BALOKOL-919092 format. One record per residue (C-alpha): residue in three letters; x, y, z; residue number from 1. Coordinates in steps of 0.05 Angstrom, whole numbers, always signed. Layout:
REM BALOKOL-919092
+------+--------+--------+--------+------+
| resn |      x |      y |      z | resi |
+------+--------+--------+--------+------+
|  Ala |      X |      Y |      Z |  NUM |
...
+------+--------+--------+--------+------+
***
This chain:
REM BALOKOL-919092
+------+--------+--------+--------+------+
| resn |      x |      y |      z | resi |
+------+--------+--------+--------+------+
|  Met |  +1710 |  +3472 |  +2295 |    1 |
|  Pro |  +1776 |  +3498 |  +2279 |    2 |
|  Ser |  +1788 |  +3552 |  +2228 |    3 |
|  Phe |  +1797 |  +3536 |  +2160 |    4 |
|  Met |  +1878 |  +3537 |  +2150 |    5 |
|  Lys |  +1934 |  +3536 |  +2094 |    6 |
|  Val |  +1996 |  +3512 |  +2100 |    7 |
|  Gly |  +2050 |  +3508 |  +2043 |    8 |
|  Asp |  +2039 |  +3493 |  +1973 |    9 |
|  Val |  +1968 |  +3477 |  +1951 |   10 |
|  Pro |  +1926 |  +3483 |  +1887 |   11 |
|  Arg |  +1888 |  +3551 |  +1859 |   12 |
|  Lys |  +1834 |  +3507 |  +1859 |   13 |
|  Arg |  +1808 |  +3438 |  +1893 |   14 |
|  Phe |  +1807 |  +3371 |  +1868 |   15 |
|  Ser |  +1851 |  +3406 |  +1807 |   16 |
|  Gln |  +1915 |  +3380 |  +1780 |   17 |
|  Phe |  +1971 |  +3401 |  +1825 |   18 |
|  Arg |  +2038 |  +3391 |  +1784 |   19 |
|  Arg |  +2109 |  +3399 |  +1805 |   20 |
|  Glu |  +2161 |  +3432 |  +1766 |   21 |
|  Asp |  +2190 |  +3374 |  +1721 |   22 |
|  Gly |  +2110 |  +3364 |  +1711 |   23 |
|  Ser |  +2088 |  +3307 |  +1757 |   24 |
|  Leu |  +2031 |  +3310 |  +1794 |   25 |
|  Tyr |  +2019 |  +3308 |  +1869 |   26 |
|  Ser |  +1981 |  +3262 |  +1905 |   27 |
|  Thr |  +1916 |  +3290 |  +1932 |   28 |
|  Glu |  +1891 |  +3257 |  +2003 |   29 |
|  Val |  +1824 |  +3283 |  +2027 |   30 |
|  Met |  +1815 |  +3267 |  +2106 |   31 |
|  Gly |  +1751 |  +3282 |  +2119 |   32 |
|  Leu |  +1701 |  +3254 |  +2180 |   33 |
|  Glu |  +1629 |  +3224 |  +2166 |   34 |
|  Gly |  +1643 |  +3205 |  +2093 |   35 |
|  Phe |  +1648 |  +3267 |  +2058 |   36 |
|  Ser |  +1592 |  +3303 |  +2085 |   37 |
|  Ser |  +1631 |  +3344 |  +2145 |   38 |
|  Asp |  +1701 |  +3373 |  +2162 |   39 |
|  Phe |  +1754 |  +3354 |  +2115 |   40 |
|  Ser |  +1821 |  +3373 |  +2095 |   41 |
|  Leu |  +1858 |  +3354 |  +2029 |   42 |
|  Leu |  +1930 |  +3337 |  +2032 |   43 |
|  His |  +1982 |  +3342 |  +1972 |   44 |
|  His |  +2043 |  +3288 |  +1984 |   45 |
|  Arg |  +2097 |  +3275 |  +1940 |   46 |
|  His |  +2082 |  +3207 |  +1934 |   47 |
|  Ala |  +2026 |  +3165 |  +1938 |   48 |
|  Pro |  +1998 |  +3163 |  +2007 |   49 |
|  Ser |  +1974 |  +3081 |  +1994 |   50 |
|  Ser |  +2045 |  +3052 |  +1961 |   51 |
|  Ile |  +2053 |  +3002 |  +2024 |   52 |
|  Val |  +2101 |  +2951 |  +2008 |   53 |
|  Ala |  +2086 |  +2900 |  +2070 |   54 |
|  Cys |  +2031 |  +2897 |  +2120 |   55 |
|  Glu |  +2034 |  +2841 |  +2189 |   56 |
|  Ser |  +2000 |  +2841 |  +2253 |   57 |
|  Val |  +2023 |  +2864 |  +2313 |   58 |
|  Gly |  +2006 |  +2829 |  +2366 |   59 |
|  Ser |  +1979 |  +2878 |  +2418 |   60 |
|  Ala |  +1962 |  +2854 |  +2496 |   61 |
|  Gln |  +1884 |  +2872 |  +2502 |   62 |
|  Ala |  +1863 |  +2899 |  +2576 |   63 |
|  Glu |  +1825 |  +2871 |  +2624 |   64 |
|  Leu |  +1770 |  +2906 |  +2642 |   65 |
|  Ile |  +1722 |  +2892 |  +2693 |   66 |
|  Asp |  +1655 |  +2911 |  +2714 |   67 |
|  Asn |  +1653 |  +2971 |  +2781 |   68 |
|  His |  +1611 |  +2925 |  +2820 |   69 |
|  Pro |  +1606 |  +2923 |  +2877 |   70 |
|  Leu |  +1594 |  +2994 |  +2864 |   71 |
|  Leu |  +1652 |  +3036 |  +2894 |   72 |
|  Pro |  +1677 |  +3109 |  +2889 |   73 |
|  Arg |  +1746 |  +3101 |  +2861 |   74 |
|  Leu |  +1815 |  +3139 |  +2873 |   75 |
|  Trp |  +1881 |  +3125 |  +2835 |   76 |
|  His |  +1944 |  +3152 |  +2839 |   77 |
|  Thr |  +1985 |  +3163 |  +2770 |   78 |
|  Gly |  +2046 |  +3181 |  +2803 |   79 |
|  Arg |  +2064 |  +3111 |  +2818 |   80 |
|  Ile |  +2059 |  +3102 |  +2748 |   81 |
|  Glu |  +2130 |  +3088 |  +2719 |   82 |
|  Thr |  +2159 |  +3113 |  +2658 |   83 |
|  Ala |  +2148 |  +3050 |  +2609 |   84 |
|  Gly |  +2173 |  +3074 |  +2542 |   85 |
|  Asp |  +2140 |  +3120 |  +2489 |   86 |
|  Thr |  +2068 |  +3141 |  +2479 |   87 |
|  Val |  +2034 |  +3087 |  +2442 |   88 |
|  Ser |  +2076 |  +3023 |  +2494 |   89 |
|  Gly |  +2073 |  +3066 |  +2549 |   90 |
|  Arg |  +1991 |  +3078 |  +2571 |   91 |
|  Phe |  +1971 |  +3048 |  +2633 |   92 |
|  Met |  +1897 |  +3044 |  +2626 |   93 |
|  Leu |  +1851 |  +3058 |  +2678 |   94 |
|  Cys |  +1774 |  +3056 |  +2661 |   95 |
|  Ala |  +1753 |  +3049 |  +2592 |   96 |
|  Asn |  +1673 |  +3031 |  +2564 |   97 |
|  Ala |  +1654 |  +3030 |  +2487 |   98 |
|  Asp |  +1661 |  +3108 |  +2469 |   99 |
|  Val |  +1721 |  +3123 |  +2505 |  100 |
|  Val |  +1788 |  +3095 |  +2539 |  101 |
|  Ala |  +1818 |  +3139 |  +2595 |  102 |
|  Ser |  +1900 |  +3129 |  +2600 |  103 |
|  Phe |  +1960 |  +3154 |  +2637 |  104 |
|  Val |  +2016 |  +3162 |  +2595 |  105 |
|  Thr |  +2095 |  +3148 |  +2618 |  106 |
|  Ala |  +2139 |  +3154 |  +2559 |  107 |
|  Ser |  +2221 |  +3175 |  +2552 |  108 |
|  Ala |  +2232 |  +3153 |  +2487 |  109 |
|  Pro |  +2214 |  +3165 |  +2422 |  110 |
|  Ser |  +2148 |  +3139 |  +2400 |  111 |
|  Pro |  +2145 |  +3099 |  +2329 |  112 |
|  Leu |  +2107 |  +3125 |  +2274 |  113 |
|  Tyr |  +2033 |  +3119 |  +2286 |  114 |
|  Arg |  +1959 |  +3120 |  +2261 |  115 |
|  Asn |  +1893 |  +3104 |  +2309 |  116 |
|  Ala |  +1842 |  +3100 |  +2261 |  117 |
|  Ala |  +1799 |  +3077 |  +2306 |  118 |
|  Ala |  +1792 |  +3133 |  +2354 |  119 |
|  Asp |  +1805 |  +3212 |  +2364 |  120 |
|  Glu |  +1867 |  +3224 |  +2406 |  121 |
|  Leu |  +1860 |  +3278 |  +2464 |  122 |
|  Phe |  +1923 |  +3291 |  +2508 |  123 |
|  Phe |  +1928 |  +3333 |  +2571 |  124 |
|  Val |  +2000 |  +3349 |  +2586 |  125 |
|  His |  +2014 |  +3337 |  +2661 |  126 |
|  Glu |  +2092 |  +3341 |  +2663 |  127 |
|  Gly |  +2148 |  +3346 |  +2612 |  128 |
|  Gln |  +2150 |  +3367 |  +2548 |  129 |
|  Ala |  +2153 |  +3335 |  +2477 |  130 |
|  Arg |  +2151 |  +3353 |  +2394 |  131 |
|  Leu |  +2095 |  +3321 |  +2355 |  132 |
|  Glu |  +2107 |  +3306 |  +2291 |  133 |
|  Thr |  +2055 |  +3290 |  +2245 |  134 |
|  Ile |  +2025 |  +3293 |  +2169 |  135 |
|  Phe |  +2008 |  +3372 |  +2175 |  136 |
|  Gly |  +2064 |  +3388 |  +2207 |  137 |
|  Thr |  +2101 |  +3404 |  +2283 |  138 |
|  Leu |  +2063 |  +3426 |  +2346 |  139 |
|  Gln |  +2109 |  +3433 |  +2422 |  140 |
|  Ala |  +2067 |  +3416 |  +2474 |  141 |
|  Gly |  +2084 |  +3422 |  +2555 |  142 |
|  Pro |  +2050 |  +3421 |  +2617 |  143 |
|  Gly |  +1973 |  +3444 |  +2605 |  144 |
|  Asp |  +1964 |  +3433 |  +2541 |  145 |
|  Tyr |  +1913 |  +3394 |  +2514 |  146 |
|  Val |  +1935 |  +3368 |  +2442 |  147 |
|  Leu |  +1881 |  +3331 |  +2396 |  148 |
|  Leu |  +1896 |  +3281 |  +2335 |  149 |
|  Pro |  +1828 |  +3274 |  +2298 |  150 |
|  Lys |  +1823 |  +3206 |  +2276 |  151 |
|  Gly |  +1873 |  +3179 |  +2225 |  152 |
|  Val |  +1932 |  +3226 |  +2227 |  153 |
|  Thr |  +2000 |  +3196 |  +2220 |  154 |
|  His |  +2042 |  +3220 |  +2272 |  155 |
|  Arg |  +2098 |  +3211 |  +2327 |  156 |
|  Trp |  +2113 |  +3246 |  +2397 |  157 |
|  Leu |  +2189 |  +3260 |  +2413 |  158 |
|  Pro |  +2194 |  +3270 |  +2490 |  159 |
|  Ala |  +2240 |  +3321 |  +2515 |  160 |
|  Pro |  +2266 |  +3288 |  +2550 |  161 |
|  Ser |  +2191 |  +3261 |  +2575 |  162 |
|  Leu |  +2122 |  +3264 |  +2571 |  163 |
|  Arg |  +2077 |  +3249 |  +2629 |  164 |
|  Ala |  +1999 |  +3260 |  +2610 |  165 |
|  Leu |  +1929 |  +3232 |  +2606 |  166 |
|  Val |  +1907 |  +3205 |  +2530 |  167 |
|  Phe |  +1829 |  +3201 |  +2520 |  168 |
|  Glu |  +1815 |  +3151 |  +2461 |  169 |
|  Thr |  +1740 |  +3176 |  +2437 |  170 |
|  Ser |  +1703 |  +3131 |  +2386 |  171 |
|  Gly |  +1676 |  +3197 |  +2369 |  172 |
|  His |  +1698 |  +3259 |  +2339 |  173 |
|  Val |  +1720 |  +3312 |  +2400 |  174 |
|  Lys |  +1697 |  +3376 |  +2376 |  175 |
|  Val |  +1678 |  +3440 |  +2411 |  176 |
|  Pro |  +1612 |  +3450 |  +2445 |  177 |
|  Ser |  +1564 |  +3474 |  +2391 |  178 |
|  Arg |  +1535 |  +3527 |  +2449 |  179 |
|  Tyr |  +1607 |  +3569 |  +2433 |  180 |
|  Leu |  +1600 |  +3567 |  +2353 |  181 |
|  Ser |  +1560 |  +3617 |  +2317 |  182 |
|  Ala |  +1521 |  +3578 |  +2252 |  183 |
|  His |  +1582 |  +3593 |  +2212 |  184 |
|  Gly |  +1630 |  +3563 |  +2256 |  185 |
|  Gln |  +1658 |  +3620 |  +2293 |  186 |
|  Phe |  +1666 |  +3626 |  +2371 |  187 |
|  Leu |  +1612 |  +3661 |  +2400 |  188 |
|  Gln |  +1645 |  +3730 |  +2443 |  189 |
|  Thr |  +1611 |  +3683 |  +2496 |  190 |
|  Ala |  +1650 |  +3630 |  +2494 |  191 |
|  Pro |  +1705 |  +3619 |  +2547 |  192 |
|  Phe |  +1757 |  +3614 |  +2491 |  193 |
|  Ser |  +1768 |  +3634 |  +2427 |  194 |
|  Glu |  +1805 |  +3614 |  +2351 |  195 |
|  Leu |  +1864 |  +3658 |  +2379 |  196 |
|  Asp |  +1879 |  +3602 |  +2439 |  197 |
|  Leu |  +1882 |  +3548 |  +2387 |  198 |
|  Arg |  +1955 |  +3528 |  +2370 |  199 |
|  Val |  +1959 |  +3497 |  +2296 |  200 |
|  Pro |  +2013 |  +3457 |  +2262 |  201 |
|  Ser |  +2074 |  +3485 |  +2234 |  202 |
|  Gly |  +2093 |  +3462 |  +2174 |  203 |
|  Pro |  +2095 |  +3429 |  +2123 |  204 |
|  Leu |  +2143 |  +3377 |  +2146 |  205 |
|  Leu |  +2180 |  +3339 |  +2101 |  206 |
|  Met |  +2228 |  +3281 |  +2101 |  207 |
|  Asp |  +2253 |  +3235 |  +2068 |  208 |
|  Gly |  +2268 |  +3151 |  +2068 |  209 |
|  Glu |  +2244 |  +3085 |  +2034 |  210 |
|  Gly |  +2215 |  +3025 |  +2079 |  211 |
|  Val |  +2185 |  +3073 |  +2138 |  212 |
|  Asp |  +2144 |  +3039 |  +2180 |  213 |
|  Val |  +2080 |  +3059 |  +2218 |  214 |
|  Leu |  +2030 |  +3024 |  +2261 |  215 |
|  Val |  +1958 |  +3028 |  +2249 |  216 |
|  Arg |  +1913 |  +3022 |  +2300 |  217 |
|  Thr |  +1841 |  +2995 |  +2289 |  218 |
|  Ala |  +1790 |  +2957 |  +2338 |  219 |
|  Ala |  +1817 |  +2898 |  +2324 |  220 |
|  Gly |  +1885 |  +2916 |  +2342 |  221 |
|  Leu |  +1954 |  +2937 |  +2314 |  222 |
|  Thr |  +1973 |  +2933 |  +2240 |  223 |
|  Arg |  +2053 |  +2946 |  +2221 |  224 |
|  Tyr |  +2046 |  +2979 |  +2150 |  225 |
|  Thr |  +2116 |  +2985 |  +2115 |  226 |
|  Phe |  +2109 |  +3048 |  +2065 |  227 |
|  Glu |  +2156 |  +3050 |  +2002 |  228 |
|  Arg |  +2163 |  +3128 |  +2018 |  229 |
|  His |  +2168 |  +3165 |  +2092 |  230 |
|  Pro |  +2095 |  +3188 |  +2101 |  231 |
|  Phe |  +2118 |  +3258 |  +2115 |  232 |
|  Asp |  +2120 |  +3281 |  +2048 |  233 |
|  Val |  +2059 |  +3335 |  +2048 |  234 |
|  Val |  +2084 |  +3397 |  +2016 |  235 |
|  Gly |  +2016 |  +3439 |  +2034 |  236 |
|  Trp |  +1946 |  +3423 |  +2055 |  237 |
|  Phe |  +1883 |  +3467 |  +2067 |  238 |
|  Gly |  +1820 |  +3455 |  +2108 |  239 |
|  Cys |  +1785 |  +3449 |  +2175 |  240 |
|  Asn |  +1810 |  +3377 |  +2199 |  241 |
|  Tyr |  +1880 |  +3376 |  +2230 |  242 |
|  Pro |  +1911 |  +3366 |  +2298 |  243 |
|  Phe |  +1915 |  +3432 |  +2346 |  244 |
|  Ala |  +1937 |  +3452 |  +2422 |  245 |
|  Phe |  +1905 |  +3487 |  +2467 |  246 |
|  Asn |  +1934 |  +3509 |  +2538 |  247 |
|  Ile |  +1888 |  +3502 |  +2590 |  248 |
|  Ala |  +1915 |  +3573 |  +2614 |  249 |
|  Asp |  +1877 |  +3608 |  +2557 |  250 |
|  Phe |  +1810 |  +3581 |  +2585 |  251 |
|  Ser |  +1769 |  +3636 |  +2611 |  252 |
|  Pro |  +1720 |  +3612 |  +2666 |  253 |
|  Ile |  +1655 |  +3638 |  +2679 |  254 |
|  Thr |  +1644 |  +3656 |  +2753 |  255 |
|  Gly |  +1581 |  +3677 |  +2790 |  256 |
|  Ser |  +1556 |  +3702 |  +2854 |  257 |
|  Phe |  +1524 |  +3631 |  +2870 |  258 |
|  His |  +1549 |  +3571 |  +2846 |  259 |
|  Arg |  +1553 |  +3555 |  +2775 |  260 |
|  Pro |  +1548 |  +3482 |  +2753 |  261 |
|  Pro |  +1606 |  +3438 |  +2712 |  262 |
|  Pro |  +1569 |  +3454 |  +2639 |  263 |
|  Val |  +1601 |  +3532 |  +2648 |  264 |
|  His |  +1667 |  +3495 |  +2650 |  265 |
|  Gln |  +1662 |  +3460 |  +2589 |  266 |
|  Val |  +1719 |  +3451 |  +2536 |  267 |
|  Phe |  +1698 |  +3400 |  +2491 |  268 |
|  Glu |  +1653 |  +3348 |  +2482 |  269 |
|  Ala |  +1643 |  +3269 |  +2444 |  270 |
|  Pro |  +1587 |  +3225 |  +2430 |  271 |
|  Asn |  +1559 |  +3205 |  +2501 |  272 |
|  Met |  +1613 |  +3248 |  +2540 |  273 |
|  Val |  +1639 |  +3323 |  +2558 |  274 |
|  Phe |  +1700 |  +3343 |  +2585 |  275 |
|  Cys |  +1704 |  +3405 |  +2632 |  276 |
|  Asn |  +1762 |  +3452 |  +2659 |  277 |
|  Phe |  +1765 |  +3470 |  +2735 |  278 |
|  Val |  +1810 |  +3534 |  +2731 |  279 |
|  Pro |  +1841 |  +3588 |  +2781 |  280 |
|  Arg |  +1777 |  +3634 |  +2787 |  281 |
|  Met |  +1736 |  +3669 |  +2834 |  282 |
|  Leu |  +1703 |  +3634 |  +2885 |  283 |
|  Asp |  +1617 |  +3658 |  +2889 |  284 |
|  Tyr |  +1618 |  +3723 |  +2915 |  285 |
|  Asp |  +1548 |  +3739 |  +2948 |  286 |
|  Ser |  +1552 |  +3741 |  +3017 |  287 |
|  Arg |  +1494 |  +3681 |  +3023 |  288 |
|  Ala |  +1539 |  +3627 |  +2972 |  289 |
|  Met |  +1568 |  +3569 |  +2996 |  290 |
|  Pro |  +1626 |  +3560 |  +2950 |  291 |
|  Ile |  +1643 |  +3490 |  +2944 |  292 |
|  Pro |  +1593 |  +3439 |  +2909 |  293 |
|  Ser |  +1538 |  +3402 |  +2928 |  294 |
|  Phe |  +1529 |  +3332 |  +2937 |  295 |
|  His |  +1508 |  +3300 |  +2887 |  296 |
|  Ser |  +1483 |  +3230 |  +2852 |  297 |
|  Asn |  +1510 |  +3230 |  +2779 |  298 |
|  Val |  +1441 |  +3194 |  +2760 |  299 |
|  Asp |  +1462 |  +3195 |  +2687 |  300 |
|  Ser |  +1536 |  +3193 |  +2691 |  301 |
|  Asp |  +1604 |  +3175 |  +2706 |  302 |
|  Glu |  +1654 |  +3227 |  +2729 |  303 |
|  Phe |  +1720 |  +3223 |  +2719 |  304 |
|  Ile |  +1775 |  +3278 |  +2751 |  305 |
|  Phe |  +1842 |  +3290 |  +2747 |  306 |
|  Tyr |  +1874 |  +3331 |  +2795 |  307 |
|  Ala |  +1931 |  +3372 |  +2755 |  308 |
|  Glu |  +1950 |  +3423 |  +2808 |  309 |
|  Gly |  +1929 |  +3459 |  +2870 |  310 |
|  Asn |  +1902 |  +3436 |  +2935 |  311 |
|  Phe |  +1825 |  +3414 |  +2922 |  312 |
|  Phe |  +1803 |  +3447 |  +2982 |  313 |
|  Ser |  +1737 |  +3413 |  +2976 |  314 |
|  Arg |  +1764 |  +3347 |  +2975 |  315 |
|  Arg |  +1814 |  +3361 |  +3046 |  316 |
|  Gly |  +1826 |  +3297 |  +3079 |  317 |
|  Ser |  +1810 |  +3248 |  +3017 |  318 |
|  Gly |  +1877 |  +3227 |  +3004 |  319 |
|  Ile |  +1869 |  +3271 |  +2939 |  320 |
|  Glu |  +1933 |  +3298 |  +2909 |  321 |
|  Arg |  +1969 |  +3333 |  +2853 |  322 |
|  Gly |  +1970 |  +3282 |  +2801 |  323 |
|  Ser |  +1904 |  +3249 |  +2831 |  324 |
|  Val |  +1849 |  +3216 |  +2792 |  325 |
|  Ser |  +1780 |  +3200 |  +2824 |  326 |
|  Leu |  +1716 |  +3161 |  +2791 |  327 |
|  His |  +1651 |  +3168 |  +2817 |  328 |
|  Pro |  +1604 |  +3131 |  +2782 |  329 |
|  Ala |  +1529 |  +3138 |  +2768 |  330 |
|  Gly |  +1489 |  +3125 |  +2834 |  331 |
|  His |  +1535 |  +3146 |  +2889 |  332 |
|  Val |  +1523 |  +3201 |  +2930 |  333 |
|  His |  +1584 |  +3251 |  +2936 |  334 |
|  Gly |  +1610 |  +3318 |  +2943 |  335 |
|  Pro |  +1658 |  +3355 |  +2982 |  336 |
|  His |  +1698 |  +3314 |  +3042 |  337 |
|  Pro |  +1688 |  +3339 |  +3119 |  338 |
|  Gly |  +1748 |  +3365 |  +3125 |  339 |
|  Ser |  +1728 |  +3422 |  +3077 |  340 |
|  Thr |  +1651 |  +3433 |  +3096 |  341 |
|  Asp |  +1651 |  +3473 |  +3150 |  342 |
|  Lys |  +1703 |  +3530 |  +3137 |  343 |
|  Ala |  +1667 |  +3537 |  +3059 |  344 |
|  Ala |  +1628 |  +3592 |  +3084 |  345 |
|  Glu |  +1697 |  +3632 |  +3098 |  346 |
|  Arg |  +1715 |  +3626 |  +3025 |  347 |
|  Val |  +1673 |  +3669 |  +2997 |  348 |
|  Gly |  +1692 |  +3721 |  +2961 |  349 |
|  Gln |  +1766 |  +3683 |  +2952 |  350 |
|  Arg |  +1802 |  +3651 |  +2896 |  351 |
|  Thr |  +1817 |  +3592 |  +2876 |  352 |
|  Glu |  +1882 |  +3569 |  +2846 |  353 |
|  Glu |  +1864 |  +3490 |  +2827 |  354 |
|  Val |  +1871 |  +3459 |  +2764 |  355 |
|  Ala |  +1825 |  +3399 |  +2749 |  356 |
|  Ile |  +1799 |  +3368 |  +2686 |  357 |
|  Met |  +1737 |  +3327 |  +2684 |  358 |
|  Leu |  +1707 |  +3276 |  +2640 |  359 |
|  Asp |  +1633 |  +3262 |  +2641 |  360 |
|  Thr |  +1605 |  +3192 |  +2602 |  361 |
|  Phe |  +1546 |  +3181 |  +2596 |  362 |
|  Arg |  +1546 |  +3096 |  +2601 |  363 |
|  Pro |  +1581 |  +3063 |  +2654 |  364 |
|  Leu |  +1656 |  +3062 |  +2655 |  365 |
|  Arg |  +1691 |  +2995 |  +2665 |  366 |
|  Leu |  +1754 |  +2989 |  +2711 |  367 |
|  Ala |  +1826 |  +2960 |  +2681 |  368 |
|  Ser |  +1856 |  +2908 |  +2727 |  369 |
|  Arg |  +1922 |  +2935 |  +2719 |  370 |
|  Ala |  +1890 |  +3002 |  +2756 |  371 |
|  Ala |  +1881 |  +2966 |  +2816 |  372 |
|  Ser |  +1963 |  +2973 |  +2831 |  373 |
|  Val |  +1951 |  +3044 |  +2835 |  374 |
|  Glu |  +1886 |  +3054 |  +2871 |  375 |
|  Gln |  +1879 |  +3080 |  +2944 |  376 |
|  Ala |  +1844 |  +3027 |  +2988 |  377 |
|  Gly |  +1787 |  +3055 |  +3035 |  378 |
|  Tyr |  +1762 |  +3114 |  +2984 |  379 |
|  Leu |  +1689 |  +3099 |  +3001 |  380 |
|  His |  +1697 |  +3112 |  +3075 |  381 |
|  Ser |  +1740 |  +3186 |  +3065 |  382 |
|  Trp |  +1666 |  +3217 |  +3078 |  383 |
|  Thr |  +1661 |  +3189 |  +3139 |  384 |
|  Ala |  +1725 |  +3204 |  +3167 |  385 |
|  Arg |  +1741 |  +3274 |  +3189 |  386 |
|  Ala |  +1800 |  +3305 |  +3163 |  387 |
|  Val |  +1865 |  +3316 |  +3207 |  388 |
+------+--------+--------+--------+------+
***
């Protein structure tokens, strides 16, 4: 998916001997997807990346998940979630299924060195700034940034001074939609973003240290490895499997004379789910258009939307505000709220300045019981109460 990259010092031929000036060999790590059958990167370490001197299980509480029954739409307010540590310990789970975990992260402290060996991690930064350090190099992240961390990448987040973000942990790999790419993997001219919009790690990032701890997450929980030497010892790497950042402001929306359905707003995909952007754009401009979504029943998907910026005119009177998250499950018919429908026709040809991101899953999402503490009661009735 990302273009081929080469950073730092690498040998002339892959899988060849690569020696230091003193004649000793660097250690080569292959980080590949789907075994040895898909995208990969080769990283060249100063020390063996498997030199572990200690290992222990770390207790981690499993979030309680409950079925969304009776079937209800949900509205959560992330502004009510208080800052709670770092990007690992500060995750407040909202919902999950076997394919994805959706949480909101509130962090003001540096994270431990961390590796998720069970999932890709896709962050969407809502507020704050952070420096992301990885074995591939560093990335700076700020509001509106997606940051994709492929499965197995050792990293740590350094908030500056704080960070508030959505984080999606996907059991399958997050990719650019295949319809945006040529047969050879280049972004097509019709795609709403391109290689120029992706920010890649700067590096190499080299650190010294002995007896360095790294938290590793698997489906069974957390393990703490103590490495003989610091894992940030990669002198160079090349390949197509690496972290990157992409700002939502660089997404070029596709508009039309009549309503364009959500697939035109898609930004990423992963097994059994899609991610979409709703960004500032011209609304439908035919004089007969109704520039507001139709009612829809999500027959095959649950719809999770984070409202990042703007006034969300189609949700007027619902209680949705900046930082809210709505969940509209399969089987629940929903659409514009009563306070927004009457004047929608007057918006033909106007602009919307709203920013929101959507996750559609094709298996039902279960609810984290903890999410009830930030839920707005009575959201179900917002389609029957007229906005003031």
